[in-house]
Structures are given as structure tokens and as C-alpha cells.
C-alpha positions in Angstrom: -39.2 -15.5 13.9 -38.7 -15.2 10.1 -39.2 -12.4 7.5 -38.9 -11.7 3.5 -39.4 -8.2 2.8 -40.3 -6.9 -1.3 -36.8 -6.1 -2.3 -36.0 -10.2 -1.5 -34.3 -10.1 1.4 -34.9 -12.7 3.9 -33.9 -12.9 7.6 -34.5 -16.0 9.4 -34.2 -17.4 13.2 -31.0 -19.3 12.3 -29.8 -15.8 10.7 -30.2 -14.7 14.2 -28.7 -17.1 16.2 -25.9 -16.8 13.6 -25.6 -12.9 14.1 -25.7 -14.1 17.8 -23.1 -16.7 17.9 -20.5 -14.2 16.2 -21.2 -11.8 18.8 -20.4 -14.2 22.0 -17.2 -15.4 20.1 -15.9 -12.0 20.1 -16.8 -11.9 23.8 -15.2 -15.3 24.6 -11.9 -15.0 22.5 -11.1 -11.3 24.4 -11.9 -12.9 27.1 -9.7 -16.1 27.0 -6.5 -14.0 25.8 -7.3 -11.1 28.3 -7.0 -8.9 25.9 -8.9 -7.2 22.7 -11.5 -5.2 21.7 -14.6 -6.9 22.0 -17.6 -4.1 21.9 -17.3 -3.6 18.3 -17.1 -6.8 17.1 -20.2 -7.3 18.9 -22.2 -4.6 17.8 -21.1 -4.7 14.2 -21.7 -8.5 13.9 -25.2 -8.2 12.2 -23.3 -5.8 9.6 -20.6 -7.7 8.9 -23.2 -11.0 8.7 -25.2 -9.2 5.9 -22.6 -8.4 3.7 -20.6 -11.6 3.8 -24.4 -14.0 3.9 -26.3 -11.5 2.2 -24.5 -8.7 -0.1 -20.9 -9.6 -1.3 -20.0 -11.8 -4.2 -17.2 -14.1 -2.9 -15.9 -17.8 -2.9 -14.7 -18.7 0.2 -13.2 -21.6 -1.6 -11.1 -19.7 -3.6 -10.0 -16.2 -1.8 -7.9 -14.9 -4.3 -11.1 -15.3 -6.9 -10.2 -12.2 -9.7 -14.0 -11.9 -9.6 -14.7 -11.6 -6.1 -16.1 -8.6 -4.4 -13.4 -7.0 -2.1 -14.1 -6.4 1.6 -12.2 -3.5 4.2 -12.3 -3.8 7.5 -10.6 -0.2 8.0 -11.2 -0.3 11.7 -8.5 -2.9 12.3 -8.7 -3.6 15.8 -11.9 -4.9 15.8 -10.5 -7.8 13.8 -12.5 -10.1 15.2 -15.9 -8.5 13.3 -13.8 -10.2 10.0 -12.2 -12.9 11.8 -15.6 -14.1 12.8 -17.7 -14.1 9.5 -14.6 -15.8 7.8 -15.1 -19.0 10.0 -18.4 -18.4 9.4 -18.6 -18.3 5.7 -16.1 -21.1 5.4 -12.6 -19.8 4.6 -9.4 -21.2 6.1 -10.4 -20.4 9.4 -11.9 -22.8 12.1 -13.0 -22.6 15.7 -9.5 -23.9 17.0 -8.4 -20.7 15.4 -10.9 -18.2 17.0 -9.7 -20.0 20.1 -6.1 -18.7 19.6 -7.0 -15.5 19.1 -4.4 -12.9 19.3 -1.6 -15.7 19.9 1.8 -16.3 18.7 1.3 -18.0 15.6 -2.5 -17.7 15.5 -4.3 -17.0 12.3 -6.2 -14.6 14.3 -3.9 -11.9 15.3 -4.9 -8.9 16.7 -5.2 -6.8 13.6 -5.8 -8.5 10.4 -2.9 -9.5 8.4 -2.2 -9.2 4.4 -1.0 -13.0 3.4 -1.3 -14.4 6.9 -5.0 -15.5 7.0 -7.1 -16.0 3.8 -10.1 -13.9 3.1 -8.0 -10.4 4.8 -7.4 -8.0 1.7 -5.5 -6.2 3.8 -3.1 -5.4 6.9 -5.2 -2.2 8.5 -3.3 -1.4 11.4 -3.3 2.5 11.9 -6.7 4.1 11.6 -7.6 5.9 8.3 -5.5 3.5 6.0 -8.0 1.1 5.4 -10.4 3.8 3.7 -7.5 4.8 1.6 -6.7 1.2 0.8 -10.8 0.5 -0.4 -10.5 3.8 -2.8 -7.4 2.7 -4.4 -9.1 -1.0 -4.8 -12.2 0.9 -6.7 -9.4 2.6 -9.0 -8.0 -0.1 -9.7 -11.0 -2.3 -10.5 -11.9 0.6 -12.8 -8.5 0.5 -14.1 -8.7 -2.9 -14.9 -12.1 -3.1 -16.2 -10.5 -0.5 -18.9 -7.7 -3.1 -19.6 -9.5 -6.0 -20.2 -13.4 -4.8 -21.4 -14.0 -1.2 -22.0 -16.6 -1.5 -23.8 -18.9 -3.5 -21.7 -22.1 -1.9 -20.5 -22.8 -1.0 -16.5 -22.4 -3.9 -14.7 -22.4 -6.7 -18.0 -18.6 -6.9 -17.6 -17.2 -9.8 -15.6 -14.7 -7.0 -14.2 -17.6 -5.2 -12.5 -18.0 -5.7 -9.2 -17.9 -3.8 -5.7 -15.7 -2.6 -3.0 -17.3 -3.1 0.4 -15.7 -1.1 3.6 -16.9 -0.6 7.4 -15.2 2.7 8.6 -15.1 4.1 12.0 -15.0 7.2 14.2 -11.3 6.6 13.9 -10.9 6.2 10.8 -12.9 9.1 9.7 -10.9 11.6 12.3 -7.3 10.6 10.3 -6.7 13.2 7.9 -5.9 10.5 5.6 -9.3 8.9 5.0 -10.5 12.8 4.1 -7.5 13.0 1.4 -8.5 9.7 0.3 -12.3 10.2 0.7 -11.9 13.7 -1.2 -10.5 11.7 -4.3 -13.0 8.5 -4.5 -16.0 11.3 -4.5 -13.5 13.6 -7.3 -13.2 10.3 -9.2 -17.3 9.3 -8.9 -15.9 5.9 -7.7 -19.4 4.5 -7.8 -18.2 0.6 -7.1 -17.5 1.7 -4.0 -19.5 1.4 -0.6 -18.5 2.2 2.9 -20.6 1.6 6.1 -19.9 3.7 8.9 -19.9 2.7 12.3 -21.4 5.6 14.3 -21.5 3.9 17.8 -20.4 7.2 19.6 -17.4 5.8 21.6 -13.9 6.1 21.8 -11.3 5.0 23.7 -11.3 8.0 26.1 -15.5 8.0 26.2 -17.9 9.7 24.3 -17.0 10.8 20.7 -18.3 14.1 21.9 -14.5 14.5 23.2 -13.1 15.1 19.9 -15.6 14.6 17.0 -19.2 16.2 16.7 -19.0 17.1 12.9 -21.7 16.0 10.6 -20.4 12.9 8.9 -23.2 12.6 6.3 -22.4 16.8 5.3 -19.3 16.3 4.8 -19.4 13.2 2.7 -21.9 15.3 0.6 -19.8 17.7 0.3 -16.9 15.5 -1.5 -19.7 14.2 -3.9 -20.7 10.9 -1.9 -24.2 9.4 -1.8 -25.0 9.6 1.6 -28.0 7.1 3.6 -28.6 7.3 7.6 -29.7 3.9 9.3 -31.3 4.2 12.7 -31.7 1.5 15.1 -34.4 -0.6 15.9 -36.2 0.7 18.8 -34.0 -1.9 21.0 -31.0 0.0 19.8 -30.0 -3.3 18.0 -28.9 -2.7 14.3 -32.4 -2.6 12.1 -31.0 -5.1 9.5 -33.3 -5.2 6.9 -33.0 -1.5 6.6 -29.7 -2.0 6.4 -29.8 -4.3 3.6 -31.8 -1.9 1.7 -29.2 0.6 2.3 -26.9 -1.5 1.1 -28.4 -2.7 -2.1 -29.3 0.9 -2.5 -25.3 2.0 -2.3 -24.6 -1.0 -4.6 -27.1 0.3 -7.4 -25.5 4.2 -7.2 -23.0 3.3 -9.7 -21.9 7.2 -10.3 -20.8 8.1 -7.2 -19.1 6.5 -3.8 -21.5 5.2 -1.3 -21.9 5.7 2.6 -24.5 4.7 5.0 -24.0 6.6 8.5 -25.4 3.1 10.6 -25.7 4.0 14.9 -24.8 1.2 16.5 -24.8 0.8 20.3 -21.0 -0.9 21.2 -20.8 -4.3 22.8 -24.6 -4.4 22.3 -26.6 -6.7 23.3 -24.7 -6.7 26.7 -26.4 -5.6 29.5 -24.2 -3.6 31.2 -21.0 -3.0 29.0 -23.2 -1.8 26.5 -22.5 1.6 24.9 -19.2 1.9 27.1 -16.0 3.2 26.4 -14.7 0.2 28.6 -16.0 -2.0 26.4 -13.9 -1.1 23.4 -10.7 -2.1 24.2 -11.3 -4.3 27.7 -12.4 -8.3 27.7 -16.4 -7.7 29.2 -15.4 -10.3 32.0 -16.7 -13.5 33.3 -20.1 -12.4 34.9 -20.7 -9.8 31.7 -20.2 -12.5 29.3 -22.3 -15.1 31.4 -25.1 -12.4 31.2 -24.9 -11.6 27.6 -25.3 -15.7 27.1 -28.8 -15.9 29.0 -30.1 -12.5 27.4 -29.5 -14.5 23.8 -30.5 -17.9 24.9 -27.5 -19.9 24.7 -25.7 -21.7 27.9 -23.3 -19.4 30.1 -21.3 -22.2 31.1 -20.3 -22.7 27.9 -17.5 -20.6 25.9 -17.0 -20.6 22.2 -20.7 -22.4 21.2 -21.7 -22.7 17.7 -24.1 -25.2 17.1 -24.3 -27.8 14.0 -27.2 -25.7 12.3 -25.5 -22.3 12.9 -22.4 -23.5 11.2 -24.5 -25.7 8.0 -26.6 -22.6 7.8 -23.6 -20.0 7.0 -21.2 -22.4 5.4 -23.9 -22.6 2.6 -21.5 -19.6 1.3 -19.5 -22.0 0.1 -22.2 -23.5 -1.9 -23.4 -19.4 -3.0 -19.9 -19.0 -4.0 -19.3 -22.0 -5.6 -22.6 -20.9 -8.0 -21.3 -17.4 -8.2 -17.6 -18.3 -9.5 -18.9 -20.7 -11.9 -21.4 -18.5 -13.3 -18.5 -15.8 -13.0 -16.2 -18.4 -15.2 -19.6 -18.9 -18.3 -19.1 -15.0 -18.6 -15.4 -14.7 -18.2 -15.7 -17.3 -21.4 -17.8 -15.6 -23.6 -15.5 -12.9 -23.3 -12.6 -15.0 -24.1 -14.1 -15.8 -27.1 -15.3 -12.9 -28.5 -12.0 -10.8 -27.2 -9.3 -13.3 -27.6 -6.4 -10.1 -27.9 -7.6 -8.8 -24.5 -8.0 -12.5 -22.6 -4.1 -13.1 -23.9 -3.1 -9.7 -21.9 -5.8 -11.1 -18.8 -4.0 -14.3 -18.8 0.0 -12.9 -18.7 -1.6 -9.8 -16.5 -2.7 -12.3 -13.5 0.1 -14.5 -14.0 2.8 -11.4 -13.6 4.4 -11.8 -16.6 6.1 -9.0 -18.7 5.4 -9.4 -22.9 8.4 -11.0 -24.6 10.8 -8.5 -26.0 9.7 -5.6 -23.5 13.2 -4.6 -22.7 13.7 -4.0 -26.3 11.5 -0.6 -25.3 14.5 0.1 -22.4 16.0 3.7 -23.6 19.7 3.5 -23.8 20.8 7.2 -23.3 24.5 8.3 -24.5 27.9 8.3 -22.2 28.9 11.8 -21.6 25.8 14.0 -21.6 24.4 15.1 -19.1 20.6 14.1 -18.0 18.4 14.4 -14.7 17.8 11.0 -13.3 14.3 12.3 -13.0 14.1 13.1 -16.6 15.6 9.6 -17.3 12.6 8.2 -15.6 10.1 10.3 -17.4 11.7 8.6 -20.8 11.7 5.7 -19.4 7.8 5.7 -18.3 6.9 6.9 -21.9 8.7 4.0 -23.4 7.2 1.7 -21.4 3.9 2.8 -21.6 4.0 1.8 -25.1 4.7 -2.1 -24.2 3.3 -2.3 -20.5 -0.3 -1.0 -20.6 -1.1 -2.5 -17.2 1.7 0.0 -15.7 -0.1 3.1 -14.9 0.5 5.7 -12.0 1.0 9.7 -11.5 2.0 12.1 -9.0 0.9 14.3 -6.2 0.5 17.4 -8.3 4.4 17.1 -9.0 3.9 15.4 -12.7 5.6 18.3 -14.5 8.3 18.0 -11.7 8.3 14.4 -10.8 8.3 13.4 -14.5 5.6 10.7 -14.2 3.2 11.1 -16.8 3.2 8.0 -18.7 0.7 9.5 -21.3 0.2 13.3 -21.5 -2.9 12.5 -23.6 -5.2 10.1 -21.5 -6.1 10.9 -17.7 -7.5 8.9 -15.0 -10.4 10.5 -14.9 -14.2 10.0 -14.6 -17.4 10.8 -17.2 -17.8 14.6 -16.9 -15.1 15.6 -16.0 -13.9 18.9 -18.6 -10.3 18.2 -18.9 -10.3 16.9 -23.0 -7.4 14.2 -22.2 -9.8 12.8 -19.6 -11.1 8.9 -19.6 -12.4 7.1 -16.7 -9.6 4.5 -18.4 -6.7 6.7 -18.6 -3.2 6.0 -17.9 -2.2 9.0 -16.0 -3.3 9.2 -12.1 -3.6 12.7 -10.9 -3.8 12.0 -6.7 -3.6 15.9 -6.1 -1.5 17.0 -2.9 -2.6 13.6 -1.0 0.5 12.4 -0.5 -0.7 9.9 2.5 -3.2 9.0 0.7 -1.3 8.9 -2.5 0.3 5.9 -1.3 -2.3 4.0 1.1 -4.6 4.0 -2.3 -1.3 2.6 -4.3 -1.2 0.2 -1.7 -4.9 -0.8 -1.8 -4.0 -0.7 -5.8 -1.4 -3.3 -5.4 -3.8 -5.4 -3.4 -6.6 -5.1 -6.1 -4.2 -7.0 -8.6 -3.7 -6.8 -12.1 -1.8 -3.9 -12.5 1.2 -2.1 -11.8 1.2 1.1 -10.2 3.5 4.0 -9.5 3.1 7.4 -7.8 5.8 10.6 -7.4 6.6 13.2 -4.9 9.0 15.1 -3.6 11.8 13.1 -1.6 11.2 15.6 1.5 7.5 14.4 1.2 8.3 10.9 1.9 7.5 11.7 5.5 4.0 13.0 5.0 3.8 9.0 3.0 5.7 7.1 5.7 3.2 5.1 7.6 1.7 3.6 4.0 5.5 3.4 2.8 5.8 1.1 6.3 2.3 -0.6 5.4 4.2 -1.4 1.7 6.7 -3.0 3.0 4.9 -4.8 5.9 2.5 -6.4 3.2 5.7 -6.9 0.8 3.1 -5.1 -2.3 4.6 -4.4 -5.4 4.7 -0.6 -5.7 6.9 2.1 -6.9 7.7 5.7 -5.3 9.1 8.0 -7.5 10.9 10.5 -5.2 12.6 13.4 -6.7 14.4 16.4 -5.7 16.8 13.8 -3.9 19.4 16.2 -2.3 20.5 19.8 -1.4 21.0 19.5 -5.2 17.3 21.1 -5.5 18.4 24.4 -4.6 16.8 27.5 -3.9 13.6 26.0 -2.2 15.7 25.6 0.8 15.5 23.8 3.4 11.9 23.0 3.8 12.2 21.0 0.6 15.9 19.6 0.4 15.8 15.9 2.5 18.7 15.3 4.3 17.9 12.3 7.1 15.6 10.7 4.5 17.6 8.6 2.7 18.8 6.6 5.8 15.1 6.7 7.6 13.4 5.2 4.4 16.5 2.4 4.2 15.5 2.2 8.1 12.2 0.3 6.6 12.6 -3.4 6.6 11.5 -4.6 2.8 12.0 -1.6 0.8 13.9 -1.2 -1.5 15.4 2.5 -1.8 16.8 2.7 -5.2 19.2 5.9 -5.7 20.9 6.1 -9.0 24.2 7.4 -10.3 22.9 8.4 -13.9 20.5 7.9 -16.7 21.5 4.5 -17.5 21.0 3.3 -14.1 18.1 4.9 -13.8 16.3 2.3 -16.9 18.3 -0.6 -15.4 17.0 0.2 -12.0 13.2 0.5 -13.7 13.7 -2.8 -15.2 14.6 -4.7 -12.7 11.6 -3.3 -10.6 9.6 -4.4 -12.7 10.9 -7.6 -13.2 11.0 -8.3 -9.0 7.3 -7.6 -9.7 6.0 -11.2 -9.4 9.1 -13.3 -8.4 10.3 -10.8 -5.5 7.4 -8.5 -4.8 8.8 -5.9 -2.6 8.2 -1.6 -2.7 10.8 0.1 -3.9 11.5 4.3 -3.4 13.2 5.5 -6.8 15.3 8.6 -5.5 16.1 11.0 -8.6 17.8 13.8 -9.3 16.7 17.5 -10.2 19.4 18.3 -11.5 21.5 17.0 -14.6 24.5 14.4 -14.1 26.9 12.9 -16.5 25.9 9.5 -18.3 27.9 6.6 -17.9 27.9 3.8 -19.8 25.6 1.5 -19.0 26.7 -1.8 -16.8 24.1 -4.6 -16.0 25.3 -5.3 -12.8 23.9 -2.1 -11.3 20.6 -4.1 -10.8 22.8 -6.2 -8.3 22.5 -2.4 -6.2 26.2 -2.3 -5.9 29.0 -3.0 -9.0 32.7 -1.2 -9.6 31.4 2.0 -11.7 35.7 2.8 -12.3 38.1 0.0 -11.7 41.4 1.3 -10.5 44.7 1.3 -12.6 46.3 -1.4 -9.7 45.5 -5.0 -9.5 44.1 -4.5 -5.7 42.9 -1.1 -5.0 44.8 0.9 -2.6 41.0 2.5 -1.5 37.6 2.4 -2.9 35.5 5.3 -3.2 31.7 4.0 -2.7 28.7 6.9 -3.5 25.2 7.3 -4.8 23.3 9.3 -7.2 24.6 12.6 -7.7 27.8 12.0 -5.8 28.6 9.3 -7.9 30.4 11.9 -10.6 32.5 13.4 -7.3 33.7 9.8 -6.3 35.0 9.4 -10.3 36.3 12.9 -10.2 37.9 12.3 -7.2 39.7 9.1 -8.5 41.2 11.0 -11.3 43.3 13.1 -9.0 44.1 10.5 -6.9 45.3 8.0 -10.0 47.3 10.8 -10.9 48.9 11.0 -7.8 49.7 7.2 -7.7 47.1 6.0 -6.0 44.5 3.3 -7.5 41.2 4.0 -6.6 38.0 1.7 -7.3 34.9 3.6 -7.8 31.6 1.6 -7.0 28.4 3.0 -7.5 25.7 1.7 -5.2 22.0 2.2 -6.0 20.6 0.1 -3.9 22.0 -1.0 -0.2 18.8 -3.6 -0.3 19.5 -5.1 -3.7 23.5 -5.3 -3.1 23.2 -7.0 0.5 20.8 -9.6 -1.3 24.1 -10.9 -3.7 26.3 -13.7 -2.8 29.0 -12.9 -0.4 31.6 -13.9 -2.8 30.0 -11.0 -5.2 29.6 -8.8 -2.3 33.7 -9.2 -1.7 34.3 -9.3 -5.7 33.2 -5.5 -5.5 34.1 -4.4 -1.8 37.4 -6.1 -1.0 37.7 -7.0 2.8 41.4 -6.6 2.4 40.9 -2.9 1.3 40.3 -1.2 4.7 40.4 2.4 3.0 37.5 3.8 2.0 35.3 6.4 1.3 31.5 7.0 0.9 29.9 9.5 -0.7 26.3 11.1 -0.1 24.6 14.0 0.3 22.6 13.3 3.4 23.0 11.8 7.1 26.0 9.5 6.9 24.1 6.7 9.1 23.5 4.1 6.4 27.2 4.0 5.5 29.4 3.3 9.0 28.9 -0.8 8.0 30.5 -0.5 5.0 33.5 2.0 5.4 34.8 0.3 8.6 37.4 1.9 11.4 39.7 3.2 8.8 36.9 4.3 6.4 36.2 8.1 6.1 32.3 9.7 4.8 31.8 12.7 3.4 27.9 13.4 4.5 25.5 15.8 5.4 24.5 15.8 9.2 22.5 19.3 9.2 20.0 21.0 7.1 20.7 22.9 4.1 19.9 26.4 2.7 18.2 28.7 0.2 20.7 28.9 -3.0 21.8 27.2 -6.2 23.2 23.4 -6.3 26.7 24.5 -7.0 26.7 26.6 -4.0 25.7 24.5 -1.6 27.3 21.7 -2.9 30.8 23.4 -2.5 29.9 25.0 0.6 28.9 21.8 2.6 32.4 19.8 1.2 30.3 18.1 -1.5 33.7 18.5 -4.0 36.1 15.9 -5.7 38.6 18.1 -3.8 37.1 17.0 -0.2 36.5 13.5 -1.6 39.8 12.8 -2.5 41.4 14.1 0.6 38.9 12.2 2.8 40.8 9.5 0.8 44.0 10.6 1.5 42.8 10.6 5.6 41.0 7.1 4.8 44.5 5.9 3.4 46.5 7.2 6.5 44.3 5.4 8.8 44.4 2.5 7.6 48.3 2.2 7.2 48.9 3.3 10.6 
């Protein structure tokens, strides 16, 4: 069988055989390991194959190629949908890798993992976040174009590409996908195309159990371009119709696109098709043998891939090389036409910062009270002038978070009525969508070639938490700006006052939490975060005050996470006061009282526990001498972080309950965050250490 449609789509017997090969590889892989999700990988094989072999611009020999399209498989449980196509196309996966599916150390874990398997653009474990990742990638593609080639006509820039995604019922039921899809429609992201796998099956059975809305009407209301593709008479995917829909979606550059595709899960397994059992369980040897007979494969053979099929699908390597070479030629023309932007591109691509960039950082006058959120805003505005790749915004709290890098330039689509709107603007208005903001930031970081930040109140990091966890899991250089960091925010009350959040966020492996004591620590923190972007990529959470705090003389050791802010009058301190953020001033004031009594007191500011614990033991012991057992930690949150630093004789001045609606000073006094109480805790610790 062979066909060629008027739109140039060609489908041969080898294409059909390759799709069936992918279907059976999925069934065999799950059967061999004894667990997994075969059904969706079987029914989606024609979809993924059409994208990878017929539509998407990619180069399997260079998975990091800047000019490539992006592909996001949001339902990560059907990872074999992706793995089989990566194998067939010639990425760094071979048949043995497919055979080792879901086993320890394999390149084919249960869900795709970014950085682990070549060709995997993002880690899609929790449902819904892949949708937001893809939206972030599409946003980043537009901002990247604005950085490097803003004047090129649509479709004629080497920085024009498409973000393709497959989404499922489960993705669209998760609220984060609704947040992200709403923003994508508002932003008119015409470089984004989703295929919605409408298979009517969830783990609990027919989706009629929980999901009955008209998805396309919802997306039409979001402002998306919508299409529907029905199956063939026998229930299989209508591949020519799908191809036509994909090309039409790609041609629609004024809106994001979604294609609703009715599929039959586990197609064409004779008994398992259209059953919830096929979603998350092996089909069984008899059912797989029956499916192989139905498709013309040897029922006694496992993992059958003919030489003819592999030679056919790995022509993707040749097509990729040709596309890559053509892109290189276009890039060379662009370089010749715009050497200044070419130089910027090379620097950004290398993850480097421009020479002399730190000269732009503000230095704040010691003694003056400045809120660290305000200091952060001044740092961002200063850096904006020298780092065009730095952009970001807030979840509708820019005025409170101080995250407006350029008030005259908002990242908004053509046709937006705001006077500062520009498709390539610097300031992002994520809207009141904290969860999707974080997941979109992950997508922006994954796309590459920009540096992204996003802000909200610290208490709302709860809304973002799973996306923050994914930032850490993928080691992505995103920066969260979390302000209003304690009961110090005052009258908004306990719903808005974070208590457990600092300790909870520090519990996420790989997330660096940074709570500066003053304006100068804030500037040093921003500089350190930017330096780490290329050398030690990781997410950072900047935790900032609403209220003003005293400014101290800047010390570059703040970038080490913990340092001696004020030294003891004695050669060896008798007690160490350890604090972060707005509570550092309390430690400084308590030291004065204790020193007046003749007690030698060192004040240590520790803006980042994670940075401090990276330092050599010799440095850490110099800051916190093991011989000094009298220690007090002070932080306006639960004390969980500090037990390991203060030891048995130490004391912790913390907040182990929710706050109240009152002004900041009243609350700090009522809950013991005073210099007097810190000094009293130090005396207790001294007594315990001596005893």
C-alpha cells in the first residue's frame, strides 16, 4: 500500500510497517519488564511517527541543535511513545535500550527524564506540567527571536520554529494545563501545536467517570485554533487527515493550535483495545501474540525490527543533516547581515556574561533601611541594561514583588491594546497563575538562550511547589522571586504569612533558597545566581522582605552562603548568633547587649544554607567553630532547618505556629522576635554549653 496526497504527504507500506513495529515494541517492552503503560503508546504510534518522520524539523545526530523544533510528550507515562520514535529515528537509543525499559540504569526510565535520554526535551512525570512546559518553550522561542532577529518576516528567521506536543485527558483535567493554555491563547503563541489524544480511557475506566466537557470549545474560548480528526472506519488513526491538520496548525501563526484526535487505546490488540486495563498493565503473552498475527508479525518473536524498517526510519538522520545544513547557511547569512546580534547570540549560547557586567550592580549605602524586595527590583533594572537575555515578571504581583525589569516593555502579542506591549517585551505578565508560571519558567529554561525569573509571595510557593520540584529535578537555572517572606508582611494575616515555607523549600534536593539580610546581600545574591547559570545550573528561590531592613557594608563572602557579618570582641567567640533575612538585625542588636555584658559574640549571616554547605569544611568550621557550643539561630519561621547548626546546647528563636493580622512590629514583639529575646536565648545556650 502506498499513497500520496495533494498536499505532498506520502505514506508507504514501509511507513505502515514502521508504525506497527513501534506498536509492538511498546507491547513487548511492557510485557518483558512486567509493568508500564502499553495501550496509549500503541494507539499513539502513528501520531508520534508522523510528527517525527513527516513534520518536525530535527536532527537526531544533534539533539541540542538550536534550530530544532521542540517536542513535548505531556502524558509521560506513555514514555514508549517517545522512546520508540527516538530509536527509530536514530537518536542515542538502540533496541537494547528499549528492551531495558523501566530497569535500573537504563536510558528508558518509566517517565522521560531530561538530561538522561537524548531527545527528551523535558521531564514529564506529573500530568499537566508538560502542557505548561511547552507553553514556556513557545514563549522563549518568541523572546529569542526578538533578541536575535526581530525584523525578519514571519517564517524567514533561523530562529523560527514550532513547539509540538501530545496531551492527554489527564493533562487537560489538571488545573495547571488550564492556566497555561489560557496564557498561551492570550499571548497568541502561533508557534505551538498540540495533539489531544481523545481516547476516552482513564485508569478508573471510561472518562465519563470524571470528564465530559467539550475540550475544543474550551480551547476556542481560550483563543486557540481548533481542529478535530476522526478515526478511520476500523478505528485506527486517519494518518493523511492528521498530517493535513498538523500542517494547517503549523501554518496558523496567529494563534496556538490544538487538534482533537479520537483514538482507540491499545489499537489494534483484538481484546485489549478500548479497555482501561491496557492503560497501565501488560497485555499478556497471548494478546500480544494475537496482535502480532493481526499485523503480520511473527508471534514467536519479541522486539522484531526488520532491517528494511530501520533503514527507512533512520533516513531521518539524512533529512536532519540536510535541514541542519540549510539552517547553518541561513544562520551564516544572518551573521553577515547583523554581526552585533551574532556576537550576542554566541555569548548567550555559551552561557557567558558580558565583560564588566558586575559594574552595573548597585551598591547600597550602609545604615539606610531598604526592603530587600525593593533592592532586588533595583538590581533587576540595573542588570536589564547589560543583560538583554534576562527577562521575567510576576503572577500579577509585579508592584509588590518589584519584578518589573522594564516598565516600558511588556511581553504581549501584536494587537494588545496596552501602550507598552511588544511581542518581544522584557516584562512578563503571567497572570494569577502561580503553578503554571513555574512550569512555564521550566519550559523557558529548557528552551535555552534566555535567563528567566518569576515572582509571587512566598506563601504562594505552595501553589507552585510541584513545578519547583521539577526545576530541581531537572537542575534548571530558573530564579523564583518570593517576597513578603514572614509575619513581617503584617496586616494581611495568617493566610499570607509564611511560616513553614522556608524549611519546606529547603527540603527539596537541588533547590537553593537564598534569604538575604539586606540590600547589599540581595545584590550579591543576584550576581551569584547569574554566575551559576552556566557552571552550576540549579533553581534558586530568592526570599525577600516587604519591610525595610538595615543595610550593612557589602561582603563578597555572602556568596558563600554564610559568613561572619560582625566579629566577636574576643579572639574566639563565646557564642555565635546565626540568622537570615530580616532577623539578622535582631542578632546584631542582641550582640551589642551581650558584648556590653562582657560576652564575646559573633554574628553569622547565612543567606543560603545550600551555598554554605557547598563550601569546604575548613571554611565552614572557620565561620562556625566546632569548639563554640553556645549558638542561637534566629528565623521567623519554623526552626526545622537549624537544629543541625546549633547542636544540643543551642537555642532556636523560631515561629512554630501561624501568625495573625497586625502590623509587623506588633507581631515580631508578640512572638519573641526581639533583640532582648535573642540575647536571653544566648544566655540560656551559654549556660547549657558550660553545664
